[in-house]
C-alpha positions as CSV (number, residue, x, y, z in Angstrom):
1,M,21.1,29.3,47.1
2,K,18.5,29.8,49.8
3,R,19.8,27.6,52.6
4,I,23.4,26.6,53.4
5,F,24.2,24.1,56.1
6,L,27.9,24.4,57.3
7,I,28.9,21.6,59.6
8,V,32.2,21.6,61.4
9,L,33.4,18.2,62.6
10,D,35.5,19.7,65.4
11,S,39.1,18.5,65.0
12,F,38.6,16.1,62.0
13,G,42.0,16.6,60.4
14,I,43.2,14.6,57.4
15,G,47.0,14.7,57.6
16,A,49.9,16.8,58.8
17,M,50.4,20.2,57.1
18,P,54.0,20.9,55.8
19,D,54.7,23.1,58.9
20,A,53.3,20.7,61.4
21,E,56.6,19.9,63.1
22,K,57.0,23.6,63.9
23,F,53.8,23.1,66.0
24,G,55.2,20.0,67.7
25,D,53.3,17.6,65.6
26,V,55.1,14.7,63.8
27,N,53.3,12.4,61.3
28,V,49.8,13.2,62.6
29,N,46.7,12.3,60.8
30,T,43.3,12.1,62.6
31,L,41.5,10.4,59.7
32,R,44.2,7.8,59.3
33,S,44.1,6.9,63.0
34,C,40.3,6.5,62.9
35,A,40.6,4.4,59.7
36,G,42.6,1.9,61.7
37,S,39.7,1.2,63.9
38,D,37.1,-1.5,63.2
39,K,34.5,1.0,64.5
40,L,34.8,3.2,61.4
41,E,31.9,2.8,58.9
42,I,31.4,5.9,56.9
43,P,29.9,4.9,53.5
44,N,28.1,8.2,52.9
45,M,31.2,10.3,53.3
46,I,33.2,7.9,51.2
47,S,30.5,8.1,48.6
48,A,30.7,11.9,48.8
49,G,34.4,11.8,48.0
50,L,36.2,11.8,51.3
51,G,38.6,9.1,50.1
52,N,39.2,11.0,46.8
53,I,40.6,14.1,48.5
54,D,44.3,15.0,47.9
55,G,46.6,13.1,50.2
56,V,44.0,10.7,51.6
57,T,45.3,7.2,51.2
58,C,43.6,5.4,54.1
59,L,40.1,5.2,52.6
60,P,38.7,3.7,49.3
61,K,38.1,6.2,46.5
62,A,34.6,6.5,45.1
63,D,34.4,5.7,41.4
64,A,31.8,8.4,40.9
65,P,31.8,10.8,43.9
66,K,28.5,12.3,44.7
67,G,29.9,15.6,46.0
68,A,32.6,18.2,45.4
69,Y,35.6,17.7,47.6
70,A,38.8,19.5,48.6
71,R,41.7,19.5,51.0
72,L,41.9,22.8,52.9
73,T,45.1,24.4,54.2
74,E,45.0,26.5,57.3
75,A,46.6,29.8,56.4
76,S,46.4,31.1,60.0
77,M,49.2,30.6,62.4
78,G,47.4,28.3,64.8
79,K,45.7,25.0,65.4
80,D,42.9,26.0,67.8
81,T,39.2,26.3,67.7
82,T,39.0,30.1,67.7
83,I,41.5,30.7,64.9
84,G,40.1,27.8,62.9
85,H,36.5,29.0,63.0
86,W,37.5,32.6,62.3
87,E,39.3,31.4,59.2
88,I,36.3,29.4,58.1
89,A,34.3,32.6,58.5
90,G,36.7,34.6,56.4
91,I,39.5,35.9,58.8
92,V,43.1,34.8,58.4
93,S,45.2,35.3,61.5
94,P,48.9,35.8,60.7
95,D,49.9,35.8,64.3
96,P,49.1,33.1,66.9
97,L,46.9,33.9,69.9
98,P,49.0,34.0,73.1
99,T,49.6,30.8,75.0
100,F,51.0,30.4,78.6
101,P,53.0,27.2,78.8
102,K,54.3,28.1,82.3
103,G,51.0,29.3,83.6
104,F,49.5,32.8,83.9
105,P,51.5,35.7,85.4
106,K,50.9,36.5,89.1
107,D,49.7,40.0,88.5
108,L,46.9,38.7,86.3
109,L,45.8,36.1,88.8
110,D,46.0,38.6,91.7
111,D,43.5,40.7,89.8
112,F,41.3,37.7,89.1
113,E,41.3,36.6,92.7
114,A,40.5,40.1,93.9
115,A,37.6,40.5,91.5
116,T,36.1,37.1,92.2
117,G,36.7,36.7,95.9
118,R,38.3,33.3,95.5
119,G,41.9,32.1,95.3
120,V,43.4,30.0,92.6
121,L,44.8,26.5,92.4
122,C,47.0,24.8,89.8
123,N,47.8,27.5,87.1
124,L,49.6,25.1,84.8
125,P,48.9,23.5,81.4
126,Y,46.8,20.4,82.2
127,S,44.5,17.8,80.8
128,G,40.9,18.7,81.8
129,T,40.1,15.3,83.2
130,D,43.5,15.1,85.0
131,V,43.2,18.5,86.6
132,I,40.0,17.8,88.4
133,R,41.4,14.4,89.5
134,D,44.4,16.1,91.0
135,Y,42.9,19.3,92.4
136,G,39.2,18.4,92.8
137,Q,39.3,17.6,96.5
138,T,41.5,20.6,97.4
139,H,39.0,22.8,95.5
140,L,36.1,21.3,97.6
141,D,38.1,21.9,100.8
142,T,39.2,25.5,100.0
143,G,36.6,26.8,97.5
144,K,39.5,28.1,95.3
145,W,39.1,28.1,91.5
146,I,41.0,25.5,89.5
147,V,42.7,27.6,86.8
148,Y,44.6,25.9,84.1
149,T,45.5,26.2,80.4
150,S,46.8,24.0,77.6
151,A,48.8,24.3,74.4
152,D,45.9,26.3,73.1
153,S,45.1,29.9,73.8
154,V,42.8,29.3,76.7
155,F,42.1,30.3,80.3
156,Q,40.1,27.5,81.9
157,V,38.3,27.7,85.2
158,A,37.0,24.5,86.8
159,A,34.6,24.4,89.8
160,H,32.4,21.8,91.4
161,E,28.7,22.6,90.8
162,E,27.8,21.7,94.4
163,K,30.5,24.0,95.7
164,V,30.2,26.9,93.4
165,P,26.9,27.9,91.7
166,L,27.1,27.8,87.9
167,E,26.2,31.4,87.6
168,E,29.1,32.4,89.9
169,L,31.4,30.3,87.7
170,Y,30.1,32.0,84.6
171,N,30.5,35.4,86.1
172,A,34.1,34.6,87.1
173,C,34.8,33.7,83.5
174,R,33.2,36.9,82.3
175,T,35.5,38.7,84.7
176,A,38.5,36.9,83.4
177,R,37.4,37.7,79.8
178,K,37.5,41.4,80.7
179,L,41.0,41.0,82.2
180,L,42.4,39.0,79.3
181,K,43.1,41.7,76.8
182,G,46.1,42.8,74.8
183,K,49.1,40.6,75.4
184,Y,46.9,38.4,77.6
185,G,44.2,38.2,75.0
186,V,43.6,34.4,74.9
187,G,41.2,33.1,72.3
188,R,38.8,31.6,74.9
189,V,38.0,31.7,78.6
190,I,36.2,28.4,79.3
191,A,34.0,27.5,82.3
192,R,34.6,23.9,83.2
193,P,32.0,22.7,85.8
194,F,32.3,19.3,87.2
195,L,30.6,16.9,89.7
196,G,31.5,13.7,91.6
197,S,33.8,12.9,94.5
198,A,37.4,12.0,95.1
199,E,36.3,8.5,96.2
200,K,34.1,7.7,93.1
201,G,35.9,10.0,90.7
202,F,35.2,13.6,89.4
203,Y,33.6,14.1,86.0
204,R,32.9,17.1,83.8
205,T,29.3,18.1,83.1
206,A,27.6,19.3,80.0
207,N,27.4,22.9,81.4
208,R,30.6,24.1,79.9
209,H,30.5,27.6,78.5
210,D,33.0,29.5,76.3
211,F,33.7,33.2,76.5
212,S,35.6,34.1,73.3
213,L,37.7,37.0,72.1
214,E,35.6,39.0,69.7
215,P,36.7,38.5,66.1
216,P,39.0,41.3,64.9
217,A,37.2,41.9,61.6
218,R,33.8,41.4,59.9
219,T,33.0,37.7,59.5
220,L,30.7,35.6,57.4
221,L,28.1,35.6,60.2
222,D,28.2,39.4,60.3
223,A,27.7,39.6,56.6
224,V,24.8,37.2,56.6
225,S,22.9,38.9,59.5
226,Q,23.6,42.4,58.2
227,A,22.1,41.4,54.9
228,G,18.9,40.6,56.7
229,L,19.3,36.9,56.3
230,D,19.1,34.2,58.9
231,S,22.3,33.3,60.7
232,L,21.6,30.3,62.8
233,A,24.2,28.9,65.2
234,V,24.2,25.4,66.6
235,G,26.5,24.3,69.4
236,K,29.4,26.5,70.4
237,I,29.3,28.7,67.3
238,F,27.6,31.4,69.3
239,D,30.4,31.4,71.9
240,I,33.3,31.1,69.4
241,F,32.2,34.4,67.7
242,A,31.4,36.1,71.1
243,G,27.7,36.2,70.1
244,R,28.3,38.4,67.1
245,G,26.6,37.9,63.8
246,T,24.0,35.3,64.8
247,T,20.3,35.9,64.6
248,E,19.4,32.7,66.6
249,H,21.4,30.1,68.5
250,V,21.0,26.9,70.4
251,Y,23.6,24.9,72.4
252,N,24.4,21.2,72.2
253,K,24.5,18.6,74.9
254,S,26.3,16.2,72.6
255,N,27.0,15.6,68.9
256,L,23.7,13.7,68.6
257,D,21.8,16.7,70.2
258,G,23.5,19.0,67.7
259,L,22.4,16.9,64.8
260,H,18.8,16.9,66.2
261,H,19.0,20.7,66.3
262,T,20.2,20.7,62.7
263,D,17.3,18.5,61.7
264,D,14.9,20.9,63.4
265,Y,16.3,23.8,61.4
266,A,16.1,21.8,58.2
267,E,12.3,21.6,58.8
268,R,12.2,25.5,58.8
269,D,11.8,27.7,55.8
270,F,14.8,29.9,56.6
271,H,17.0,31.9,54.2
272,G,20.6,32.1,55.0
273,L,23.2,30.1,56.9
274,C,23.0,27.3,59.5
275,F,26.4,27.0,61.1
276,V,26.9,23.9,63.2
277,N,29.8,22.8,65.5
278,L,30.0,19.2,66.8
279,V,32.6,19.4,69.6
280,D,32.5,15.8,70.9
281,F,34.9,14.7,68.2
282,D,37.5,17.0,69.8
283,M,36.5,17.3,73.5
284,V,35.4,13.7,74.2
285,Y,37.5,11.6,71.8
286,G,40.4,13.6,70.3
287,H,41.9,15.1,73.5
288,R,41.2,11.9,75.4
289,R,43.1,10.0,72.7
290,D,40.2,7.6,72.2
291,V,40.6,6.2,68.7
292,D,37.7,3.8,68.8
293,G,35.4,6.4,70.3
294,Y,36.3,8.9,67.6
295,A,35.8,6.4,64.9
296,K,32.4,5.4,66.3
297,A,31.3,9.1,66.5
298,L,32.3,9.5,62.8
299,S,30.2,6.5,62.0
300,E,27.2,7.9,63.9
301,F,27.6,11.2,62.0
302,D,27.8,9.3,58.7
303,G,24.5,7.4,59.6
304,W,22.9,10.7,60.3
305,L,24.2,12.2,57.0
306,G,22.5,9.4,55.0
307,S,19.1,10.5,56.6
308,F,19.8,14.2,56.2
309,L,20.7,14.4,52.5
310,P,17.2,13.6,51.3
311,K,15.9,16.6,53.3
312,L,17.9,19.1,51.1
313,G,15.8,21.0,48.6
314,D,16.7,22.3,45.2
315,E,18.1,25.6,46.7
316,D,19.9,24.0,49.6
317,L,23.6,23.2,50.0
318,L,25.6,21.2,52.7
319,M,29.3,21.8,53.5
320,I,31.1,19.5,55.9
321,T,34.6,20.5,57.1
322,A,36.7,20.9,60.3
323,D,38.7,23.5,62.2
324,H,42.0,21.7,63.0
325,G,43.2,18.2,63.9
326,C,43.3,16.3,67.1
327,D,44.8,12.9,66.2
328,P,43.5,10.4,68.8
329,A,46.5,8.1,68.3
330,Y,49.1,10.8,68.8
331,T,50.5,10.2,72.3
332,A,53.3,12.9,72.4
333,T,50.7,15.3,73.7
334,T,46.9,15.4,74.3
335,D,46.5,18.7,72.4
336,H,45.3,19.7,68.9
337,T,47.4,18.7,65.9
338,R,48.3,20.9,62.9
339,E,46.5,19.3,59.9
340,Y,44.8,19.8,56.7
341,V,41.0,19.5,56.9
342,P,38.5,18.0,54.5
343,L,35.7,19.8,52.7
344,L,32.7,17.9,51.2
345,V,30.0,19.8,49.4
346,L,26.7,18.2,48.7
347,G,23.4,19.3,47.2
348,R,21.1,18.8,44.2
349,Q,22.9,21.6,42.2
350,V,26.4,20.5,43.1
351,R,28.7,19.4,40.3
352,P,30.8,16.5,41.7
353,G,34.5,16.5,41.5
354,S,37.8,17.6,43.0
355,L,38.4,21.2,44.1
356,G,42.1,20.4,44.7
357,T,44.1,21.6,47.7
358,R,42.8,25.1,48.7
359,G,45.0,27.8,50.2
360,S,42.7,28.7,53.1
361,F,39.7,27.7,55.1
362,A,38.5,31.2,54.2
363,D,37.6,29.9,50.7
364,I,34.4,28.6,52.5
365,A,33.4,32.1,53.6
366,A,34.0,33.6,50.1
367,T,32.0,30.8,48.5
368,I,29.0,31.0,50.9
369,A,28.9,34.8,50.5
370,E,28.8,34.5,46.7
371,L,26.2,31.8,46.8
372,L,24.0,33.9,49.1
373,G,24.6,37.1,47.1
374,I,26.1,39.1,50.0
375,S,29.2,41.2,50.3
376,L,32.2,40.0,52.4
377,E,35.9,41.1,52.2
378,T,38.1,38.1,52.8
379,P,41.4,36.7,51.5
380,G,39.5,33.5,50.7
381,K,38.8,32.6,47.1
382,S,35.3,31.5,46.1
383,F,34.8,28.2,44.4
384,A,31.1,28.8,43.7
385,S,31.5,28.6,39.9
386,E,33.3,25.3,40.2
387,I,30.6,23.5,42.1
388,L,27.4,24.7,40.4
């Protein structure tokens, strides 16, 4: 293959994994929840074989699927963006990244305050929209950072863009990233800028920026770029891998913006991988438990997919998958959910049919490496011979 497009529908799970209850998730299923909405119209993904995947009972099955399809098991011990993407790129994480359900220790925050020159508010697990509602005015009055976490391995810093310049917020997050090592080594430090007022409501802006822990081993992106091929990153892929292994990157303002970037790359004669993350599914709809919004976003993606497939050449391949679940109908928490994820593989050379239930997201990395003719050590098992 010459060009491979790998698109992650961030948080698009398709049903609880057997160990989901250990992660606090009972009877979760992101796809099933969206299928209950009258906003869901995804004929192209159904035609590709989404409804034919093992365990999927909420969609019609295609009589003659146009793609290869599989259910992917997360082998890593986590349900977050970082571990999910690392596994897609070939690294299985047997140990979860650290979380802080009671907030961060005082000594760590003392160091952060001393290094940044501002105090800290909150320091609790919190919803991102709720935390600026509850602490936004105090932040404006005091200039202190709003620091919070979640069930994920994250250190999040919120600041009003008219109170704290964006670059100061980003520098504070870079400082936190340096402090958060070893036992404090969270997967991501996230800058969460916001605007608005207490009277009219605070709202987060599109200037979010992630500062990720560097992957602990060689990834698919490293292998592609080291082989002299193009490793193109769309959306927060660059941030998730701490900038490592990409030859070019572009950020997204929205899912639609990310799809426009993907179209732009499809017009280019590159050789290698275009790795795309569409975060709105997770950030805008999953965490906010917006079933209709999530379903509508899937429908918008499906419409785009119908226009994109004709752009694939003879030596092109498209893979569509996810990194974890975030069931928008699950009200026990607002966090990610431990789920299987789908895999759809489409292209002129693809042999349609079931690839079963795979043992790891890392099978994607092993397959892409084989298709591009590059070397990558990974526990994933290639299915290249099954799809061509």
